[in-house]
C-alpha positions as a printed Julia matrix, in Angstrom:
216×3 Matrix{Float64}:
  -9.09   14.97   24.69
 -10.64   17.06   27.04
  -8.65   18.7    29.99
  -5.59   17.62   28.22
  -6.3    19.83   25.19
  -3.69   23.03   25.63
  -5.32   25.5    23.12
  -6.68   28.63   24.05
  -9.92   28.32   21.13
 -10.91   25.48   18.56
 -12.72   24.57   16.11
 -15.75   22.71   17.49
 -17.33   20.25   15.26
 -20.95   18.35   16.91
 -21.57   14.73   17.58
 -23.34   14.76   13.89
 -20.78   17.22   12.14
 -22.2    19.93   11.89
 -20.28   22.84   12.66
 -20.12   24.66   15.85
 -17.29   26.84   14.42
 -14.64   28.9    16.33
 -15.46   28.83   20.34
 -13.06   29.21   23.57
 -11.99   25.7    24.95
 -13.24   26.52   28.52
 -16.69   26.69   25.96
 -15.94   23.49   24.54
 -15.14   21.78   27.57
 -18.62   22.84   28.63
 -21.06   22.35   25.82
 -19.08   18.55   26.12
 -20.51   18.11   30.12
 -23.18   19.51   29.37
 -24.19   16.47   26.48
 -22.03   13.83   28.62
 -19.93   13.32   26.17
 -15.7    13.81   25.27
 -14.1    16.72   23.64
 -11.62   14.68   21.19
  -9.18   16.59   19.17
  -9.34   15.19   15.49
  -7.25   17.86   13.77
  -4.58   18.67   16.07
  -2.07   20.44   13.88
  -4.69   22.81   12.2
  -4.86   26.33   13.53
  -6.98   26.18   15.44
  -7.43   22.52   16.04
 -10.65   20.87   15.16
 -12.02   19.21   17.81
 -15.66   16.63   17.78
 -17.61   15.91   20.42
 -18.12   12.03   20.75
 -18.6     9.2    22.9
 -14.7     8.19   22.66
 -14.63    4.94   24.8
 -17.91    3.69   22.02
 -15.5     5.21   19.24
 -12.41    3.3    20.14
 -14.73   -0.11   20.62
 -16.2     0.32   16.94
 -12.75    1.13   15.09
 -11.56   -2.04   16.79
 -13.92   -4.17   15.2
 -14.11   -2.59   11.88
 -10.2    -3.33   12.21
 -10.44   -6.4    13.02
 -13.37   -7.28   10.07
 -10.78   -5.89    7.87
  -8.19   -8.51    9.08
 -10.34  -11.51    8.68
 -11.45   -9.79    5.43
  -8.04   -9.86    3.98
  -6.86  -11.53    1.22
  -3.25  -13.11    2.28
  -1.32  -13.95   -0.81
  -0.69  -17.48   -0.54
   2.51  -18.22   -2.97
   2.63  -22.06   -4.1
   6.02  -23.52   -5.45
   5.96  -25.87   -8.27
   8.78  -27.54   -9.58
   9.98  -29.2   -12.94
  13.14  -30.6   -14.77
  14.01  -29.21  -18.29
  13.45  -33.17  -20.28
  10.67  -33.19  -18.42
   7.96  -36.17  -19.56
   4.76  -34.44  -21.6
   3.07  -36.45  -19.23
   4.23  -35.14  -16.18
   4.2   -31.83  -17.8
   0.66  -31.66  -18.17
  -0.2   -32.94  -14.9
   2.54  -30.53  -13.31
   0.63  -27.35  -15.87
  -3.03  -28.17  -14.39
  -1.83  -28.01  -10.74
  -0.12  -24.64  -12.01
  -3.54  -24.16  -13.41
  -5.51  -25.11  -10.33
  -3.75  -22.51   -7.73
  -4.19  -19.82  -10.44
  -7.83  -20.52  -10.38
  -7.39  -20.34   -6.33
  -6.13  -16.64   -6.58
  -2.74  -17.84   -5.71
   0.93  -16.76   -6.87
   2.82  -19.72   -8.39
   6.88  -20.08   -7.84
   7.64  -22.11  -10.6
  11.65  -24.08  -10.08
  13.33  -25.58  -13.12
  15.62  -27.99  -11.05
  19.21  -28.58  -13.15
  21.38  -31.77  -12.68
  25.06  -32.92  -14.14
  25.25  -31.29  -18.05
  21.69  -29.64  -17.91
  23.6   -27.0   -15.86
  25.39  -25.87  -19.44
  21.78  -26.16  -21.39
  19.65  -22.65  -19.24
  17.42  -22.37  -22.8
  15.97  -25.46  -22.12
  14.43  -24.73  -19.26
  13.93  -21.02  -20.3
  11.76  -22.63  -23.46
  10.14  -24.92  -21.52
   8.73  -22.32  -18.5
   7.99  -19.49  -21.65
   5.85  -23.22  -22.76
   3.91  -22.79  -19.77
   3.11  -18.8   -19.74
   1.64  -18.82  -23.15
  -0.39  -21.62  -22.16
  -1.84  -20.16  -18.76
  -2.28  -16.79  -20.04
  -6.14  -16.33  -19.59
  -5.13  -16.99  -16.0
  -2.17  -14.72  -15.45
   1.01  -13.01  -16.36
   4.87  -13.24  -15.31
   4.9   -11.04  -11.69
   8.6   -11.85  -12.15
  10.34  -13.66  -15.54
  13.35  -16.31  -15.44
  16.34  -16.17  -13.58
  19.1   -18.33  -12.92
  19.59  -18.83   -9.44
  22.25  -21.15   -8.8
  21.21  -24.66  -10.33
  17.61  -23.71  -10.63
  16.09  -20.97  -12.6
  12.88  -19.99  -11.65
   9.55  -17.78  -12.62
   7.17  -15.93  -10.03
   3.01  -16.46  -12.24
   0.5   -14.18  -10.75
  -3.02  -14.57  -11.61
  -4.82  -11.94  -13.62
  -7.42   -9.67  -11.11
 -10.37  -10.86  -12.42
  -9.44  -14.84  -11.86
  -7.99  -13.83   -8.47
 -11.27  -11.75   -7.27
 -13.37  -14.49   -8.2
 -11.1   -16.85   -6.16
 -12.01  -15.28   -3.45
 -15.77  -15.08   -4.25
 -16.47  -18.05   -4.99
 -14.5   -18.78   -1.29
 -16.91  -15.69    0.18
 -19.94  -17.6    -0.96
 -18.83  -21.3     0.35
 -18.28  -19.48    3.44
 -15.11  -21.27    4.48
 -12.63  -18.94    5.02
  -9.12  -19.96    4.0
  -6.67  -22.13    6.55
  -5.08  -18.02    7.44
  -2.59  -20.01    9.28
  -1.29  -21.32    6.66
  -1.17  -18.67    4.83
   0.68  -16.7     7.14
   3.18  -18.94    7.27
   3.33  -19.66    4.14
   3.04  -23.6     4.19
   1.73  -25.78    1.2
  -1.87  -26.28    2.17
  -3.0   -30.46    2.24
  -3.22  -30.18   -2.03
   0.17  -28.72   -2.56
   1.6   -30.88   -0.68
   0.16  -33.68   -2.57
   2.05  -31.45   -5.44
   5.0   -32.01   -4.04
   4.62  -35.53   -3.49
   3.64  -35.91   -7.93
   6.6   -33.32   -8.23
   8.99  -35.36   -6.58
   8.15  -38.87   -8.28
   8.37  -36.85  -11.73
  11.93  -35.71  -11.13
  12.37  -39.04  -11.02
  11.48  -39.76  -14.34
  12.77  -36.47  -15.53
  15.83  -38.33  -14.68
  15.09  -40.83  -16.35
  13.7   -39.25  -19.62
  17.78  -37.53  -19.48
  19.52  -40.82  -19.14
  17.69  -41.75  -22.03
  17.92  -38.3   -24.19
  21.86  -38.73  -23.32
C-alpha cells in the first residue's frame, strides 16, 4: 500500500472502478495524494500489478462489518441424537419418530442410534430393519446421509433434512426474529427440547428392555 509498493509502474483503477491505465508509480501516488486516498495493490501478481485508489481504513471497516454479518447469518449445523432399542415398544417408536420429524423440520441432522444389549448383539438385522423402517417413514423430510453402520454395541445412521426443508426452517427462524442458541449449536450441546427427548429415550429404553425379556 502507498510507499510500500515496489513496482516501477502499475495498472491504476480509480475510486469508482474506472480504468485509468498503466502509469508510473510516482504518478499513481501523486493522484492518490491529490484526492486524499490510498494507493492499494489489489492484484500484486499481475504484470504490472493492479492498484486501486481507495480509503483503505473505510474499506477495512466495511469488510469487518460484512464478515460479522455473514457469521451472524450463518446457519450452524446441529446434530441431534435419538436412541432406540431393537425391540422398542410401538408406542415408544412413534414417540421417538415424532422427535426425529421435529428435528428434521427444524433443519437439524439426526443421529439415530440402535442400542443392542446381551443376546441382541447377535441379531443386528433387527436394528437394520428398524432403521430402514424409520428411513422410509421420513422420506418427505429427509434422507440418509450416513448409512447404518455397526459401532460396537450400537448401530448408527445419520439423517439430514432435504435442502427445501432446511431452507424453510431458516426462513421461519428469521421471520420470528429469534436466532438459534448459537452457543449450544457450536458446542454441540443438546437444546432444551433435546434434553427432554433424551430423558424420554432412557424411559423408552427401560420399556424396550421389558419388551425384550417378555419376547424371549
